[in-house]
N, CA, C, O and the ligand as a Tripos MOL2 file, in Angstrom:
@<TRIPOS>MOLECULE
protein
  273   271    69     0     0
PROTEIN
NO_CHARGES

@<TRIPOS>ATOM
      1 N           1.0370  182.4040  -19.7950 N.3       1 MET1
      2 CA          0.8860  183.8140  -19.4430 C.3       1 MET1
      3 C           0.1290  183.9440  -18.1240 C.2       1 MET1
      4 O          -0.7860  183.1720  -17.8380 O.2       1 MET1
      5 N           0.5240  184.9280  -17.3340 N.am      2 GLU2
      6 CA         -0.1440  185.1680  -16.0600 C.3       2 GLU2
      7 C          -0.8180  186.5320  -16.0770 C.2       2 GLU2
      8 O          -0.3490  187.4590  -16.7370 O.2       2 GLU2
      9 N          -1.9070  186.6450  -15.3540 N.am      3 THR3
     10 CA         -2.6250  187.9130  -15.2510 C.3       3 THR3
     11 C          -2.9600  188.1640  -13.7930 C.2       3 THR3
     12 O          -3.3490  187.2510  -13.0640 O.2       3 THR3
     13 N          -2.8060  189.4130  -13.3780 N.am      4 LYS4
     14 CA         -3.1280  189.7550  -12.0000 C.3       4 LYS4
     15 C          -3.8600  191.0950  -11.9740 C.2       4 LYS4
     16 O          -3.4940  192.0330  -12.6820 O.2       4 LYS4
     17 N          -4.8970  191.1650  -11.1460 N.am      5 THR5
     18 CA         -5.6180  192.4200  -10.9430 C.3       5 THR5
     19 C          -5.4470  192.8270   -9.4850 C.2       5 THR5
     20 O          -5.6020  192.0060   -8.5810 O.2       5 THR5
     21 N          -5.1280  194.0920   -9.2650 N.am      6 PHE6
     22 CA         -4.8730  194.5610   -7.8970 C.3       6 PHE6
     23 C          -5.2080  196.0390   -7.8030 C.2       6 PHE6
     24 O          -5.3930  196.7210   -8.8110 O.2       6 PHE6
     25 N          -5.2810  196.5180   -6.5590 N.am      7 GLN7
     26 CA         -5.5080  197.9430   -6.3180 C.3       7 GLN7
     27 C          -4.1700  198.6500   -6.1670 C.2       7 GLN7
     28 O          -3.2370  198.1140   -5.5690 O.2       7 GLN7
     29 N          -4.0840  199.8580   -6.7140 N.am      8 ALA8
     30 CA         -2.9420  200.7280   -6.4650 C.3       8 ALA8
     31 C          -3.5180  202.0340   -5.9100 C.2       8 ALA8
     32 O          -3.8670  202.9420   -6.6630 O.2       8 ALA8
     33 N          -3.6090  202.1090   -4.5780 N.am      9 PRO9
     34 CA         -4.3140  203.2340   -3.9370 C.3       9 PRO9
     35 C          -3.7360  204.6100   -4.2660 C.2       9 PRO9
     36 O          -4.4280  205.6150   -4.1040 O.2       9 PRO9
     37 N          -2.4850  204.6780   -4.7260 N.am     10 ALA10
     38 CA         -1.8680  205.9740   -5.0240 C.3      10 ALA10
     39 C          -2.3930  206.5950   -6.3150 C.2      10 ALA10
     40 O          -2.1110  207.7600   -6.5980 O.2      10 ALA10
     41 N          -3.1540  205.8330   -7.1030 N.am     11 ILE11
     42 CA         -3.7210  206.3790   -8.3500 C.3      11 ILE11
     43 C          -4.7290  207.4760   -8.0040 C.2      11 ILE11
     44 O          -5.6500  207.2500   -7.2190 O.2      11 ILE11
     45 N          -4.5550  208.6570   -8.5870 N.am     12 HIS12
     46 CA         -5.5190  209.7180   -8.3150 C.3      12 HIS12
     47 C          -5.9720  210.4700   -9.5520 C.2      12 HIS12
     48 O          -6.8810  211.2970   -9.4680 O.2      12 HIS12
     49 N          -5.3580  210.2030  -10.7080 N.am     13 CYS13
     50 CA         -5.8010  210.9140  -11.9040 C.3      13 CYS13
     51 C          -5.3300  210.1670  -13.1610 C.2      13 CYS13
     52 O          -4.6250  209.1610  -13.0780 O.2      13 CYS13
     53 N          -5.7310  210.6760  -14.2970 N.am     14 GLY14
     54 CA         -5.3840  210.0380  -15.5620 C.3      14 GLY14
     55 C          -3.8940  210.0090  -15.8330 C.2      14 GLY14
     56 O          -3.4030  209.1410  -16.5540 O.2      14 GLY14
     57 N          -3.1680  210.9710  -15.2460 N.am     15 HIS15
     58 CA         -1.7190  210.9580  -15.4240 C.3      15 HIS15
     59 C          -1.1180  209.7260  -14.7530 C.2      15 HIS15
     60 O          -0.1980  209.1030  -15.2830 O.2      15 HIS15
     61 N          -1.6440  209.3910  -13.5970 N.am     16 CYS16
     62 CA         -1.1660  208.2110  -12.8610 C.3      16 CYS16
     63 C          -1.3730  206.9380  -13.6920 C.2      16 CYS16
     64 O          -0.4580  206.1300  -13.8430 O.2      16 CYS16
     65 N          -2.5770  206.7750  -14.2240 N.am     17 THR17
     66 CA         -2.8550  205.5530  -14.9770 C.3      17 THR17
     67 C          -1.9820  205.4980  -16.2290 C.2      17 THR17
     68 O          -1.5270  204.4270  -16.6290 O.2      17 THR17
     69 N          -1.7490  206.6700  -16.8490 N.am     18 LYS18
     70 CA         -0.9160  206.7060  -18.0420 C.3      18 LYS18
     71 C           0.5310  206.3360  -17.7020 C.2      18 LYS18
     72 O           1.1870  205.6090  -18.4480 O.2      18 LYS18
     73 N           1.0160  206.8430  -16.5680 N.am     19 ALA19
     74 CA          2.3870  206.5380  -16.1350 C.3      19 ALA19
     75 C           2.5310  205.0380  -15.8930 C.2      19 ALA19
     76 O           3.5180  204.4280  -16.3040 O.2      19 ALA19
     77 N           1.5470  204.4520  -15.2280 N.am     20 ILE20
     78 CA          1.5940  203.0120  -14.9470 C.3      20 ILE20
     79 C           1.5880  202.2240  -16.2520 C.2      20 ILE20
     80 O           2.3770  201.2970  -16.4370 O.2      20 ILE20
     81 N           0.6920  202.6060  -17.1460 N.am     21 GLN21
     82 CA          0.5910  201.8680  -18.4130 C.3      21 GLN21
     83 C           1.8730  201.9700  -19.2210 C.2      21 GLN21
     84 O           2.3050  200.9990  -19.8410 O.2      21 GLN21
     85 N           2.4870  203.1700  -19.2110 N.am     22 THR22
     86 CA          3.7310  203.3550  -19.9650 C.3      22 THR22
     87 C           4.8830  202.5980  -19.3200 C.2      22 THR22
     88 O           5.5740  201.8240  -19.9830 O.2      22 THR22
     89 N           5.0890  202.8240  -18.0220 N.am     23 GLU23
     90 CA          6.2470  202.2370  -17.3330 C.3      23 GLU23
     91 C           6.1610  200.7060  -17.2730 C.2      23 GLU23
     92 O           7.1170  200.0070  -17.6080 O.2      23 GLU23
     93 N           5.0180  200.2080  -16.8470 N.am     24 VAL24
     94 CA          4.8800  198.7490  -16.7350 C.3      24 VAL24
     95 C           4.8620  198.1230  -18.1260 C.2      24 VAL24
     96 O           5.3870  197.0280  -18.3310 O.2      24 VAL24
     97 N           4.2520  198.8300  -19.0790 N.am     25 GLY25
     98 CA          4.1840  198.3160  -20.4490 C.3      25 GLY25
     99 C           5.5550  198.1570  -21.0910 C.2      25 GLY25
    100 O           5.7240  197.3750  -22.0270 O.2      25 GLY25
    101 N           6.5500  198.9150  -20.5730 N.am     26 GLU26
    102 CA          7.8970  198.8410  -21.1450 C.3      26 GLU26
    103 C           8.7200  197.7060  -20.5540 C.2      26 GLU26
    104 O           9.8010  197.3970  -21.0560 O.2      26 GLU26
    105 N           8.2250  197.0890  -19.5040 N.am     27 LEU27
    106 CA          8.9460  195.9550  -18.8920 C.3      27 LEU27
    107 C           8.9600  194.7800  -19.8650 C.2      27 LEU27
    108 O           7.9290  194.4230  -20.4360 O.2      27 LEU27
    109 N          10.1270  194.1880  -20.0460 N.am     28 ALA28
    110 CA         10.2390  193.0350  -20.9370 C.3      28 ALA28
    111 C           9.3690  191.8980  -20.4280 C.2      28 ALA28
    112 O           9.4900  191.4920  -19.2720 O.2      28 ALA28
    113 N           8.5050  191.3890  -21.2710 N.am     29 GLY29
    114 CA          7.6540  190.2680  -20.9010 C.3      29 GLY29
    115 C           6.2200  190.6670  -20.6040 C.2      29 GLY29
    116 O           5.3220  189.8260  -20.6290 O.2      29 GLY29
    117 N           5.9970  191.9600  -20.3190 N.am     30 VAL30
    118 CA          4.6280  192.4170  -20.0450 C.3      30 VAL30
    119 C           3.8720  192.5170  -21.3710 C.2      30 VAL30
    120 O           4.3180  193.1800  -22.3080 O.2      30 VAL30
    121 N           2.7170  191.8460  -21.4320 N.am     31 THR31
    122 CA          1.9610  191.8130  -22.6890 C.3      31 THR31
    123 C           0.7670  192.7590  -22.6900 C.2      31 THR31
    124 O           0.3100  193.1790  -23.7530 O.2      31 THR31
    125 N           0.2560  193.0990  -21.5010 N.am     32 ALA32
    126 CA         -0.8770  194.0250  -21.4350 C.3      32 ALA32
    127 C          -0.9310  194.6610  -20.0550 C.2      32 ALA32
    128 O          -0.6170  194.0200  -19.0520 O.2      32 ALA32
    129 N          -1.3300  195.9210  -20.0140 N.am     33 VAL33
    130 CA         -1.5360  196.5860  -18.7320 C.3      33 VAL33
    131 C          -2.6430  197.6200  -18.8940 C.2      33 VAL33
    132 O          -2.6380  198.4290  -19.8220 O.2      33 VAL33
    133 N          -3.5900  197.5690  -17.9660 N.am     34 SER34
    134 CA         -4.6380  198.5780  -17.9630 C.3      34 SER34
    135 C          -4.8250  199.0710  -16.5400 C.2      34 SER34
    136 O          -4.6610  198.3150  -15.5830 O.2      34 SER34
    137 N          -5.1710  200.3480  -16.4070 N.am     35 ALA35
    138 CA         -5.3560  200.9440  -15.0860 C.3      35 ALA35
    139 C          -6.5660  201.8570  -15.1370 C.2      35 ALA35
    140 O          -6.7840  202.5550  -16.1270 O.2      35 ALA35
    141 N          -7.3560  201.8530  -14.0650 N.am     36 ASP36
    142 CA         -8.5850  202.6380  -14.0410 C.3      36 ASP36
    143 C          -8.5540  203.6540  -12.8960 C.2      36 ASP36
    144 O          -8.2730  203.3060  -11.7490 O.2      36 ASP36
    145 N          -8.8440  204.8950  -13.2240 N.am     37 VAL37
    146 CA         -8.7830  205.9680  -12.2300 C.3      37 VAL37
    147 C          -9.8330  205.7700  -11.1410 C.2      37 VAL37
    148 O          -9.5220  205.8900   -9.9560 O.2      37 VAL37
    149 N         -11.0640  205.4700  -11.5260 N.am     38 ASP38
    150 CA        -12.1710  205.4170  -10.5620 C.3      38 ASP38
    151 C         -12.0260  204.2830   -9.5650 C.2      38 ASP38
    152 O         -12.2440  204.4750   -8.3690 O.2      38 ASP38
    153 N         -11.6600  203.1010  -10.0470 N.am     39 THR39
    154 CA        -11.5540  201.9490   -9.1520 C.3      39 THR39
    155 C         -10.1470  201.7940   -8.5750 C.2      39 THR39
    156 O          -9.9470  201.0060   -7.6510 O.2      39 THR39
    157 N          -9.1650  202.5360   -9.1100 N.am     40 LYS40
    158 CA         -7.7520  202.4090   -8.7490 C.3      40 LYS40
    159 C          -7.2570  200.9770   -8.9690 C.2      40 LYS40
    160 O          -6.3300  200.5090   -8.3080 O.2      40 LYS40
    161 N          -7.8960  200.3090   -9.9060 N.am     41 GLN41
    162 CA         -7.5790  198.9190  -10.1710 C.3      41 GLN41
    163 C          -6.6450  198.8150  -11.3910 C.2      41 GLN41
    164 O          -6.8130  199.5070  -12.3960 O.2      41 GLN41
    165 N          -5.6640  197.9270  -11.2560 N.am     42 VAL42
    166 CA         -4.7000  197.7130  -12.3360 C.3      42 VAL42
    167 C          -4.7220  196.2360  -12.7080 C.2      42 VAL42
    168 O          -4.7590  195.3750  -11.8280 O.2      42 VAL42
    169 N          -4.7000  195.9380  -13.9980 N.am     43 THR43
    170 CA         -4.6130  194.5560  -14.4700 C.3      43 THR43
    171 C          -3.3860  194.4380  -15.3630 C.2      43 THR43
    172 O          -3.2280  195.1900  -16.3250 O.2      43 THR43
    173 N          -2.5250  193.4890  -15.0330 N.am     44 VAL44
    174 CA         -1.3020  193.2820  -15.8050 C.3      44 VAL44
    175 C          -1.2300  191.8300  -16.2650 C.2      44 VAL44
    176 O          -1.4910  190.9110  -15.4890 O.2      44 VAL44
    177 N          -0.8780  191.6330  -17.5200 N.am     45 SER45
    178 CA         -0.6160  190.2940  -18.0450 C.3      45 SER45
    179 C           0.8490  190.2280  -18.4400 C.2      45 SER45
    180 O           1.4020  191.1840  -18.9860 O.2      45 SER45
    181 N           1.4690  189.0950  -18.1600 N.am     46 TRP46
    182 CA          2.8930  188.9820  -18.4810 C.3      46 TRP46
    183 C           3.3040  187.5420  -18.7300 C.2      46 TRP46
    184 O           2.5860  186.5950  -18.4110 O.2      46 TRP46
    185 N           4.4850  187.4170  -19.3090 N.am     47 GLU47
    186 CA          5.1360  186.1180  -19.4630 C.3      47 GLU47
    187 C           6.6210  186.3590  -19.2160 C.2      47 GLU47
    188 O           7.0320  187.4980  -18.9930 O.2      47 GLU47
    189 N           7.4200  185.3160  -19.2530 N.am     48 GLN48
    190 CA          8.8500  185.4750  -18.9840 C.3      48 GLN48
    191 C           9.4690  186.4240  -20.0060 C.2      48 GLN48
    192 O           9.0420  186.4160  -21.1600 O.2      48 GLN48
    193 N          10.4730  187.2570  -19.6290 N.am     49 PRO49
    194 CA         11.1970  187.2380  -18.3460 C.3      49 PRO49
    195 C          10.5350  188.0510  -17.2220 C.2      49 PRO49
    196 O          11.1210  188.1760  -16.1460 O.2      49 PRO49
    197 N           9.3670  188.5920  -17.4320 N.am     50 ALA50
    198 CA          8.7170  189.3380  -16.3530 C.3      50 ALA50
    199 C           8.2000  188.3770  -15.2880 C.2      50 ALA50
    200 O           7.9520  187.2030  -15.5600 O.2      50 ALA50
    201 N           8.0410  188.8900  -14.0800 N.am     51 SER51
    202 CA          7.4630  188.1040  -12.9980 C.3      51 SER51
    203 C           6.7020  189.0760  -12.1110 C.2      51 SER51
    204 O           6.8720  190.2900  -12.2220 O.2      51 SER51
    205 N           5.8620  188.5400  -11.2300 N.am     52 TRP52
    206 CA          5.1310  189.4250  -10.3250 C.3      52 TRP52
    207 C           6.1100  190.2730   -9.5150 C.2      52 TRP52
    208 O           5.8350  191.4430   -9.2470 O.2      52 TRP52
    209 N           7.2660  189.6900   -9.1180 N.am     53 ASP53
    210 CA          8.2520  190.4420   -8.3460 C.3      53 ASP53
    211 C           8.7870  191.6450   -9.1120 C.2      53 ASP53
    212 O           8.8760  192.7400   -8.5570 O.2      53 ASP53
    213 N           9.1450  191.4570  -10.3840 N.am     54 THR54
    214 CA          9.7030  192.5870  -11.1440 C.3      54 THR54
    215 C           8.6320  193.6590  -11.3530 C.2      54 THR54
    216 O           8.9250  194.8540  -11.3120 O.2      54 THR54
    217 N           7.4040  193.2260  -11.5740 N.am     55 ILE55
    218 CA          6.3060  194.1790  -11.7780 C.3      55 ILE55
    219 C           6.0260  194.9420  -10.4850 C.2      55 ILE55
    220 O           5.8670  196.1630  -10.4910 O.2      55 ILE55
    221 N           5.9680  194.2040   -9.3790 N.am     56 LYS56
    222 CA          5.7030  194.8160   -8.0770 C.3      56 LYS56
    223 C           6.8190  195.8040   -7.7130 C.2      56 LYS56
    224 O           6.5480  196.9030   -7.2290 O.2      56 LYS56
    225 N           8.0710  195.4050   -7.9490 N.am     57 ASN57
    226 CA          9.1980  196.2850   -7.6510 C.3      57 ASN57
    227 C           9.1280  197.5700   -8.4620 C.2      57 ASN57
    228 O           9.3800  198.6550   -7.9380 O.2      57 ASN57
    229 N           8.7860  197.4490   -9.7370 N.am     58 LEU58
    230 CA          8.6880  198.6280  -10.5940 C.3      58 LEU58
    231 C           7.5800  199.5480  -10.0980 C.2      58 LEU58
    232 O           7.7650  200.7630  -10.0300 O.2      58 LEU58
    233 N           6.4430  198.9810   -9.7570 N.am     59 LEU59
    234 CA          5.3190  199.7880   -9.2620 C.3      59 LEU59
    235 C           5.7080  200.5320   -7.9820 C.2      59 LEU59
    236 O           5.3210  201.6840   -7.7880 O.2      59 LEU59
    237 N           6.4680  199.8740   -7.1200 N.am     60 GLU60
    238 CA          6.9160  200.5300   -5.8920 C.3      60 GLU60
    239 C           7.8800  201.6600   -6.2270 C.2      60 GLU60
    240 O           7.8250  202.7350   -5.6310 O.2      60 GLU60
    241 N           8.7730  201.4010   -7.1980 N.am     61 GLU61
    242 CA          9.7650  202.3860   -7.6210 C.3      61 GLU61
    243 C           9.1140  203.6420   -8.1770 C.2      61 GLU61
    244 O           9.5750  204.7500   -7.9060 O.2      61 GLU61
    245 N           8.0460  203.4820   -8.9530 N.am     62 ILE62
    246 CA          7.4330  204.6560   -9.5900 C.3      62 ILE62
    247 C           6.3240  205.2590   -8.7210 C.2      62 ILE62
    248 O           5.6490  206.1990   -9.1390 O.2      62 ILE62
    249 N           6.1370  204.7200   -7.5200 N.am     63 GLY63
    250 CA          5.2340  205.3590   -6.5660 C.3      63 GLY63
    251 C           3.8170  204.8490   -6.5240 C.2      63 GLY63
    252 O           2.9400  205.4970   -5.9510 O.2      63 GLY63
    253 N           3.5740  203.6740   -7.1330 N.am     64 TYR64
    254 CA          2.2270  203.0900   -7.1110 C.3      64 TYR64
    255 C           2.2570  201.6530   -6.6020 C.2      64 TYR64
    256 O           1.9300  200.7250   -7.3410 O.2      64 TYR64
    257 N           2.6510  201.4660   -5.3320 N.am     65 PRO65
    258 CA          2.7370  200.1020   -4.8050 C.3      65 PRO65
    259 C           1.3760  199.4030   -4.7960 C.2      65 PRO65
    260 O           0.3700  200.0190   -4.4450 O.2      65 PRO65
    261 N           1.3360  198.1370   -5.1760 N.am     66 PRO66
    262 CA          0.1030  197.3650   -5.1320 C.3      66 PRO66
    263 C          -0.3710  197.2350   -3.6890 C.2      66 PRO66
    264 O           0.4390  197.1330   -2.7680 O.2      66 PRO66
    265 N          -1.6770  197.2400   -3.4990 N.am     67 ALA67
    266 CA         -2.2260  197.1630   -2.1450 C.3      67 ALA67
    267 C          -2.1060  195.7540   -1.5700 C.2      67 ALA67
    268 O          -2.0830  195.5940   -0.3500 O.2      67 ALA67
    269 N          -2.0310  194.7390   -2.4120 N.am     68 SER68
    270 CA         -1.9270  193.3790   -1.8750 C.3      68 SER68
    271 C          -1.0120  192.5410   -2.7380 C.2      68 SER68
    272 O          -0.7970  191.3640   -2.4490 O.2      68 SER68
    273 CU         -2.2240  211.3690  -10.9780 Cu       69 CU69
@<TRIPOS>BOND
     1     1     2 1
     2     2     3 1
     3     3     4 2
     4     3     5 am
     5     5     6 1
     6     6     7 1
     7     7     8 2
     8     7     9 am
     9     9    10 1
    10    10    11 1
    11    11    12 2
    12    11    13 am
    13    13    14 1
    14    14    15 1
    15    15    16 2
    16    15    17 am
    17    17    18 1
    18    18    19 1
    19    19    20 2
    20    19    21 am
    21    21    22 1
    22    22    23 1
    23    23    24 2
    24    23    25 am
    25    25    26 1
    26    26    27 1
    27    27    28 2
    28    27    29 am
    29    29    30 1
    30    30    31 1
    31    31    32 2
    32    31    33 am
    33    33    34 1
    34    34    35 1
    35    35    36 2
    36    35    37 am
    37    37    38 1
    38    38    39 1
    39    39    40 2
    40    39    41 am
    41    41    42 1
    42    42    43 1
    43    43    44 2
    44    43    45 am
    45    45    46 1
    46    46    47 1
    47    47    48 2
    48    47    49 am
    49    49    50 1
    50    50    51 1
    51    51    52 2
    52    51    53 am
    53    53    54 1
    54    54    55 1
    55    55    56 2
    56    55    57 am
    57    57    58 1
    58    58    59 1
    59    59    60 2
    60    59    61 am
    61    61    62 1
    62    62    63 1
    63    63    64 2
    64    63    65 am
    65    65    66 1
    66    66    67 1
    67    67    68 2
    68    67    69 am
    69    69    70 1
    70    70    71 1
    71    71    72 2
    72    71    73 am
    73    73    74 1
    74    74    75 1
    75    75    76 2
    76    75    77 am
    77    77    78 1
    78    78    79 1
    79    79    80 2
    80    79    81 am
    81    81    82 1
    82    82    83 1
    83    83    84 2
    84    83    85 am
    85    85    86 1
    86    86    87 1
    87    87    88 2
    88    87    89 am
    89    89    90 1
    90    90    91 1
    91    91    92 2
    92    91    93 am
    93    93    94 1
    94    94    95 1
    95    95    96 2
    96    95    97 am
    97    97    98 1
    98    98    99 1
    99    99   100 2
   100    99   101 am
   101   101   102 1
   102   102   103 1
   103   103   104 2
   104   103   105 am
   105   105   106 1
   106   106   107 1
   107   107   108 2
   108   107   109 am
   109   109   110 1
   110   110   111 1
   111   111   112 2
   112   111   113 am
   113   113   114 1
   114   114   115 1
   115   115   116 2
   116   115   117 am
   117   117   118 1
   118   118   119 1
   119   119   120 2
   120   119   121 am
   121   121   122 1
   122   122   123 1
   123   123   124 2
   124   123   125 am
   125   125   126 1
   126   126   127 1
   127   127   128 2
   128   127   129 am
   129   129   130 1
   130   130   131 1
   131   131   132 2
   132   131   133 am
   133   133   134 1
   134   134   135 1
   135   135   136 2
   136   135   137 am
   137   137   138 1
   138   138   139 1
   139   139   140 2
   140   139   141 am
   141   141   142 1
   142   142   143 1
   143   143   144 2
   144   143   145 am
   145   145   146 1
   146   146   147 1
   147   147   148 2
   148   147   149 am
   149   149   150 1
   150   150   151 1
   151   151   152 2
   152   151   153 am
   153   153   154 1
   154   154   155 1
   155   155   156 2
   156   155   157 am
   157   157   158 1
   158   158   159 1
   159   159   160 2
   160   159   161 am
   161   161   162 1
   162   162   163 1
   163   163   164 2
   164   163   165 am
   165   165   166 1
   166   166   167 1
   167   167   168 2
   168   167   169 am
   169   169   170 1
   170   170   171 1
   171   171   172 2
   172   171   173 am
   173   173   174 1
   174   174   175 1
   175   175   176 2
   176   175   177 am
   177   177   178 1
   178   178   179 1
   179   179   180 2
   180   179   181 am
   181   181   182 1
   182   182   183 1
   183   183   184 2
   184   183   185 am
   185   185   186 1
   186   186   187 1
   187   187   188 2
   188   187   189 am
   189   189   190 1
   190   190   191 1
   191   191   192 2
   192   191   193 am
   193   193   194 1
   194   194   195 1
   195   195   196 2
   196   195   197 am
   197   197   198 1
   198   198   199 1
   199   199   200 2
   200   199   201 am
   201   201   202 1
   202   202   203 1
   203   203   204 2
   204   203   205 am
   205   205   206 1
   206   206   207 1
   207   207   208 2
   208   207   209 am
   209   209   210 1
   210   210   211 1
   211   211   212 2
   212   211   213 am
   213   213   214 1
   214   214   215 1
   215   215   216 2
   216   215   217 am
   217   217   218 1
   218   218   219 1
   219   219   220 2
   220   219   221 am
   221   221   222 1
   222   222   223 1
   223   223   224 2
   224   223   225 am
   225   225   226 1
   226   226   227 1
   227   227   228 2
   228   227   229 am
   229   229   230 1
   230   230   231 1
   231   231   232 2
   232   231   233 am
   233   233   234 1
   234   234   235 1
   235   235   236 2
   236   235   237 am
   237   237   238 1
   238   238   239 1
   239   239   240 2
   240   239   241 am
   241   241   242 1
   242   242   243 1
   243   243   244 2
   244   243   245 am
   245   245   246 1
   246   246   247 1
   247   247   248 2
   248   247   249 am
   249   249   250 1
   250   250   251 1
   251   251   252 2
   252   251   253 am
   253   253   254 1
   254   254   255 1
   255   255   256 2
   256   255   257 am
   257   257   258 1
   258   258   259 1
   259   259   260 2
   260   259   261 am
   261   261   262 1
   262   262   263 1
   263   263   264 2
   264   263   265 am
   265   265   266 1
   266   266   267 1
   267   267   268 2
   268   267   269 am
   269   269   270 1
   270   270   271 1
   271   271   272 2
@<TRIPOS>SUBSTRUCTURE
     1 MET1         2 RESIDUE 1 A MET
     2 GLU2         6 RESIDUE 1 A GLU
     3 THR3        10 RESIDUE 1 A THR
     4 LYS4        14 RESIDUE 1 A LYS
     5 THR5        18 RESIDUE 1 A THR
     6 PHE6        22 RESIDUE 1 A PHE
     7 GLN7        26 RESIDUE 1 A GLN
     8 ALA8        30 RESIDUE 1 A ALA
     9 PRO9        34 RESIDUE 1 A PRO
    10 ALA10       38 RESIDUE 1 A ALA
    11 ILE11       42 RESIDUE 1 A ILE
    12 HIS12       46 RESIDUE 1 A HIS
    13 CYS13       50 RESIDUE 1 A CYS
    14 GLY14       54 RESIDUE 1 A GLY
    15 HIS15       58 RESIDUE 1 A HIS
    16 CYS16       62 RESIDUE 1 A CYS
    17 THR17       66 RESIDUE 1 A THR
    18 LYS18       70 RESIDUE 1 A LYS
    19 ALA19       74 RESIDUE 1 A ALA
    20 ILE20       78 RESIDUE 1 A ILE
    21 GLN21       82 RESIDUE 1 A GLN
    22 THR22       86 RESIDUE 1 A THR
    23 GLU23       90 RESIDUE 1 A GLU
    24 VAL24       94 RESIDUE 1 A VAL
    25 GLY25       98 RESIDUE 1 A GLY
    26 GLU26      102 RESIDUE 1 A GLU
    27 LEU27      106 RESIDUE 1 A LEU
    28 ALA28      110 RESIDUE 1 A ALA
    29 GLY29      114 RESIDUE 1 A GLY
    30 VAL30      118 RESIDUE 1 A VAL
    31 THR31      122 RESIDUE 1 A THR
    32 ALA32      126 RESIDUE 1 A ALA
    33 VAL33      130 RESIDUE 1 A VAL
    34 SER34      134 RESIDUE 1 A SER
    35 ALA35      138 RESIDUE 1 A ALA
    36 ASP36      142 RESIDUE 1 A ASP
    37 VAL37      146 RESIDUE 1 A VAL
    38 ASP38      150 RESIDUE 1 A ASP
    39 THR39      154 RESIDUE 1 A THR
    40 LYS40      158 RESIDUE 1 A LYS
    41 GLN41      162 RESIDUE 1 A GLN
    42 VAL42      166 RESIDUE 1 A VAL
    43 THR43      170 RESIDUE 1 A THR
    44 VAL44      174 RESIDUE 1 A VAL
    45 SER45      178 RESIDUE 1 A SER
    46 TRP46      182 RESIDUE 1 A TRP
    47 GLU47      186 RESIDUE 1 A GLU
    48 GLN48      190 RESIDUE 1 A GLN
    49 PRO49      194 RESIDUE 1 A PRO
    50 ALA50      198 RESIDUE 1 A ALA
    51 SER51      202 RESIDUE 1 A SER
    52 TRP52      206 RESIDUE 1 A TRP
    53 ASP53      210 RESIDUE 1 A ASP
    54 THR54      214 RESIDUE 1 A THR
    55 ILE55      218 RESIDUE 1 A ILE
    56 LYS56      222 RESIDUE 1 A LYS
    57 ASN57      226 RESIDUE 1 A ASN
    58 LEU58      230 RESIDUE 1 A LEU
    59 LEU59      234 RESIDUE 1 A LEU
    60 GLU60      238 RESIDUE 1 A GLU
    61 GLU61      242 RESIDUE 1 A GLU
    62 ILE62      246 RESIDUE 1 A ILE
    63 GLY63      250 RESIDUE 1 A GLY
    64 TYR64      254 RESIDUE 1 A TYR
    65 PRO65      258 RESIDUE 1 A PRO
    66 PRO66      262 RESIDUE 1 A PRO
    67 ALA67      266 RESIDUE 1 A ALA
    68 SER68      270 RESIDUE 1 A SER
    69 CU69       273 GROUP 0 **** ****
């Protein structure tokens, strides 16, 4: 399993974090996702068939691109 923590600068309220948790959480292979409004920090854990690319692409699609 892999875990990554990153900033998503577009996060501005609890709705944003909820959207991220719901959308990313529905990706096949994602085992955990948490997002924090104050720090704009997101932590995602995943295993196959998910990959950092699929997670990053989804985040870009829903409007919360990772900062790095
Ligand atoms: Cu918001």
